[in-house]
N, C-alpha and C positions, 0 to 999 in steps of 0.2 A: 557740507556733511551735516546730516540731521543730529540734533543735540544727543539723542540716546546712543547713536552709533559712535559719536565723538567721545562720549563718556566711556563706552566699552573699549574703544581703541586706547584711551589714556590708561584705563585700568590694566589692559594687556601690557602696555609699555611698562607700567610700574611693576607688574609682576615679573616681567622678563628681566628688568634692570635689577630688581631685588634679588632674583635668582642667580643672576650672573655675579653680583656683588658677594653674595653669600658663598659662591663657589670660587671666589678670588679671580674671576675672569675680568680683570680691570681693563685690559686692552680691548676686549669686546664691548664693554660698557663705554669706553672712550669713543669707540667707533659709532655706537648707537647715538650717543649725545651729539656727535658731529653732524648727524643727519636729522636731528630734531630741531623744530622751530624754537626760538628763544622763549616764547610764552609756554610752550610744552615743557621745556626744561625747568622753568620756574615752577610750574604746577607739579612737576615730578619731585622737585626739592621740597616744596611745601607739604606734599603728600607722603614724604619719607619720614621714618622715625628720626628723632633728634640726633642720635649718634651717627646715623648714616649720611647725614647731610655734608659733614666735613669731607668725607671720602668722595661723595659725588662732586663736590665743589673743586676738589683737587683734579678731577678728571674732565672738568669743563675747559674748553679752549679759552685761554686768557683774552683773545680778541673779541669774544662775545660776552665776557663777564659783565661789562657795563650795561648791555641790553638786558641781561637776565636780572641784574639788580633792580632795574626800573620796574620789572614785572612782579617782583616779590612783595609780599605784605611787609609792613613796617617791622613787626616783631621778628619775622624770619630774616629779613635783610640785616637787621641789627645783630642777629646771632652770627650770620655769615661774616659780616664786616669785622666783628670783634676778633675774628681768627685771622684776618688779613694784615699784611704789613702796610703801613701808610703809603709807601711808594706804589704798592700794587693797587690800592684804593684810588690814588691820584691817576694812575694809568687807566683804570677801569672807568673812571668818570670823565675822562678827557673829551669824549665825543657825545656826552649826554646833552639833551636839551636843557635849557636853563631851568625850567620848572622841575624836571626830574633831578637835576643836580642839586637844587635847593633842598628838595625832600631828603636826599641821601645825606647831605651835609648837616642838616638839622638833627639827624638821628645820631650823629657821632658824639661821643664824650668830648669835652673841651680839649683835653690833652691830645687826643687822636686827631681832632679837627685841625689844631694848630700844625701838627706834623704833616697832615694831608695837604694843607695849604702851602706849607713850606716845600713840598715835593712837586708842586705845580709850577708850570712856566708862567710867565707874566700874563699871557693872553687868558689862560685858564683861571688865574687868580682874579683877573677882571670879571670874567664870567661868574665866578663864585661870589664876588662882592655884589654884583648886580643881583644874583639869584637870592641873596639873603637880605637885600635892602628893602623888601616888601614884607608886610605881616603875613604869617602863615594863614592859609585858607582865604586869602584875598585874591582878587583878579590879577594883581601883580605877581604874586607867587605862582599863579597858574599859567601865565602867558609865556609864549616863546618869542624870541626876538628875530626869528627867521622871516621877516616880512619882505615882500617885493614892493618897492615904491616907485612911482612915476610922477612926472610933472604934468600940469594941466595944459601947457602950451605946445607940447610935442604932438606929432601926428601918430595915428594908429600904426602906420607903416613903420615908423621909427621904433615904436614899442615892440612890434612883432619881431623886427630884426634884432633888437636887444635881447629878447627872450630866446631867439634861436642861437645867439652868440653865448648866452648864459648856459644853455644846454640842459638845464633841469630846473624844476621848481620844488620848493618845499612841499612836504606831504600835506594833503588836504587843502591845497591852494585852489580856491574857487573864484577869488577876486584879487585884483591888484589895488593897492591904496594910493590915493592921489594926495600929495603933499606939496607945500610951497618950499622956497629955498630955506626957510627957518624950521622945516619939518612940521609945520602946522598942518593938521589933518583937514582936508578939503572934501573928501568923498571917496567913493570906490567905483571900480569898473570891473564887471564880471568878465571872465574869460569868454563866455559865450558872446557877449557884446563885442569884444575885441575881434573875434573870429568872423563875425557876421556883419560888421559895419564897414563902410567905405574906408579903405586905407588912407585916403586923403584927408579925412576928418581929424580934428584935434581931439585929444582926450577930454578936454572940457565939454565938447559937444555931446559926448555919450555918457559922461560920468553921472553917478547918482550923488547929488549934493545934500539931499535930505536923508541923512544916514544915521541910524541909531548906533551909537558906540557904547563902550563899557568903561566906566571910570576905574582907574587903577586900584582904588581903595574898595570897590564893591565886594561884598562877601561872595564866596564861590557858589553857595546855594542859590543866591539871587541870580548870578550868572547862568547857572544851570536852568533856572526858570525862564530866563530870556531866550536861551537857545531852544527850549522846548516850545515856547510860545511862538517863536518866529521861524522855527525849522532852519536855523542857521547851520552852516558847515564850519564857518569861521567868523570871527568878529574882531574888529580892531580895539585895542586898549589905549586909552588916552590919559594924560595927566591933567591937572586942573587947569592948565593953560592950553588945552586942546593939542598938545604935541603928541605925535604917534610914538608909542613906546614899544609896541609888539602886537601880537594877536593871540587869541585863544581858539583852539580847534575842537571839533566835535569828539575826537578821541579822548581828549582830556575831560570833557564834560561827561562822557559815558562813565569814566572812572569816578567822577564826583557823584553822579547819580547812584551808581552801585554802592559807593562807600556810604552815602546818606542812608540808603535802604538797609544796609548791613548794620549801620550804627543804630538805627531806630529799632530793628528787630532784636539785636543782641543787648542793647541798653535796657530793654524791658526785662531782661533776665539778670541785669547787673554785670554784663560781660563787656569786655573791650572789643570793639569792632575789628581792631588790628591783632586780636589775640591769636597766638599760634596754636593750632590744633594739637601739634605734637611737642608742645613746650614741656620742659622738665616738670615732674610731679610736684615738687616743692613750690615752684613758681605759680603753677596753675592753682594749687591749693590756696596759696596766699591771696590771690586775686578773688577767688570765689568766697573765701571766708569772710571778707569784708561785707559782701552782700548778704550772706547767711546771718551775720551778726546783726545787720540792720533789720532783717526780717524777724529775728528773734525778739528784738525790742518791740516791734509792732505786735507780735503774738503775745508777749508779756503784758502789753497795754490792754489788749482785749481780755486776757485772763484776769487782769486786775479789775476790770469793769464787772466781769462775771462774778468775782469774789464777793461783791456787795449783795448778791442774791443767793448766798449759800443756804440760808434758811428756807427760802422759797423752793430751792431744788430739793432739799431734804423732805419737804412736805409733799411736793408734787414731782416725783422722780421722772415722770414722762416728759417734763420740760427739758431735762437733760438730753433725752433722745431727739427731741425736735429742735434743740437750740442751734444746731449747725446749719439748718435749712435756710433761715432768713439771711444770715451773713453771707452764705455761699451764693445765693441768688443775687444779692446786692453787689457782690464782687464781680460776678460775671456781667451783669448789666452795666456797672460802672466801667469795666474794662472795655466793653464794646464802645461806649461813648468816648472814653479816653483815647483809644486807638484812632477812631475816626477824627477826633479833633486834632491830635498830633499829626495825622496825615494831612489834614486840611491846612494846618499851619505850615507844614513842610512844602506843599505845592503852592502856597500863596493864596489859598481860597479864603482864609480867615484873616481879618484885619480889625482895626479899632472901630471901623464903620458898621460892621455886622456882628460884633461880639454879643450885643444884647439880644439880637434876634436868634443867635445860636443858642444862648442860655435859655431863652423862653421856649425854643423848640425842644431842647433836651428836657426841660422841666415837664412840658406837655407829654413827651414820649414816656418819661418816668412815671407820670401820674396815670396814663393809659395802661402801661405795662403793670403798674401797681394794682389797678382795679382788676385787670384780667387774672393776674396770678394770685391776688388775694382771694378772689372768689373761688379759684380752683383749689388752692391749698386749704381753704376753710372747709370746703366740701369734703375733701379727702380726709382731713384730720377729724372732722365731726363724725363722719361715718366710721372711720377707723377706731377712734376712742369712745364713740357714742357720747360725745361731750360738745354741745353746740357752743358753749361759752369759750372753750378752748379753741375752737375753730375761729371764733370772732377775734380772740386775742392774737393768734398767729396771722390772721388776715390783716389786722391793723398794723402789726409790726412789718409785714411784707410790704404793704403799701408805703409806709413811711421810709423803709430802707431803699426801695426802688426809686422813690422820689428823690431821696438824698443822693443815691448813686448817680442818677442822671445829672443832678446839679453839680456834684463833686467832679464827675468825669469831664464836664465842660469847663468848670471854673478853675480846677487845679492847674491844667497845662497853661491856661491863660495867665494865671497868677505867677507860675514858675518862669514863664517867658519874660514877663515884666521884671522879674527879679534876676534875669540873666542866668537862670538855672535850667539845664537841659531837661525839658518835660519827659522825654523818653527814659531818662535815667532815674529821676526821682518821682515821677507821677504815679507809677504803679504802687510804690511803697506807701505814699500818702493816701492814695485811694483805698487800698486794702485796710489801712488803719481806720479810716472814716467808716467804711461799710461794715467792718467787724464791730466797731464800738457802737455805732448807731443801731445795727441789727440786734446785738445782744441786749443793749439797754432798752430798746423798743419792745423786744419780746419779753424779756424777764421782768422789766419794770411794769409793763401793762399786766402781765400775769400776776405780779405781786399785788397790784392795786385792784384788779378786777376779779381774781379767783380766790384770793386768800382774805 
């Protein structure tokens, strides 16, 4: 279904469900939910006002609650789980994949977590322990343990008979992994090779032994880059001794890529990428106030610099009219560079080997842009105010600010990354401070020296 039609269909479903809920037609809503896909129910819950979610959740079939919890964003899922009894949470998570189970358990308050673990049977407790044994956002936390392994010395015919007896394969299975008796990873065999090779051959004869695998400690963003680069559908995860622990599949990587994109986009506005669109007003206000407070500090810093030139502004009031142009242009130019650099870092294009080249390039772009826009703004201001000297002043300030904006836009995210600070979250604030202060100081300082 095309994306536009799918969105229209989802909106119609939401309207119909909300209309039925407001009319008290709960039986009708339950029937509608029973015929909807898990992902659509999750979207419906996320798109519903905060107070209506509890009612919707009560109408969801308990047998599919676990699948729906997997699809929900962290904030919405936490709100739903907070209203559930621990025994119901344990039941809902019983059939979850290990990676999804870990994500749910990590979001629970400690007291609730202990109750949920206590409500699980021994097998699920073992799964929970495994799920939480790896750091969050690592390959270990992302992997599933539903691998199909075979030995190198068996024939293809034996493998095919084994698969027929097994009856089904885990989702997104494109390869079987070859291990020895100690679970040491030896290579992989694609399903296509199994089906098209001579049944009398051994697995060793057709397996790929030069096989790139994923270390269990690798960051999930690096894993996503490997999947993108190699067009993988799945990949094995190994420990430091080359023992097979599990596998990561493309559906999990799609989630990582989407979350990274949302994180970069929302972090630049100081928002949480897991933020709930329909969260309570007080909760949303608290989150946004932090960012507004930081921006207020940067604005006050710029105003403090401008206060040094009060006498200049009183003598030449026209400077107050023009004062916002230079910082604004610097902010836009710097944001362009900052966004491109953060994106390059995210996809792995920027590393220690090419950072100097990047900075030199952005300096050159800043200088060229500075010359172009300095000439343009000087011409406009000189003709507008009939003051050639004023045009020269704003031209110099424009050139200096665009040059500093290019340098800051490239240097700030690299510096923040080295300090283990998220560039998407903090880069914009620092950049705005730099371009505002440099722009105001260059313009008003030059005007004070040259015109008065």
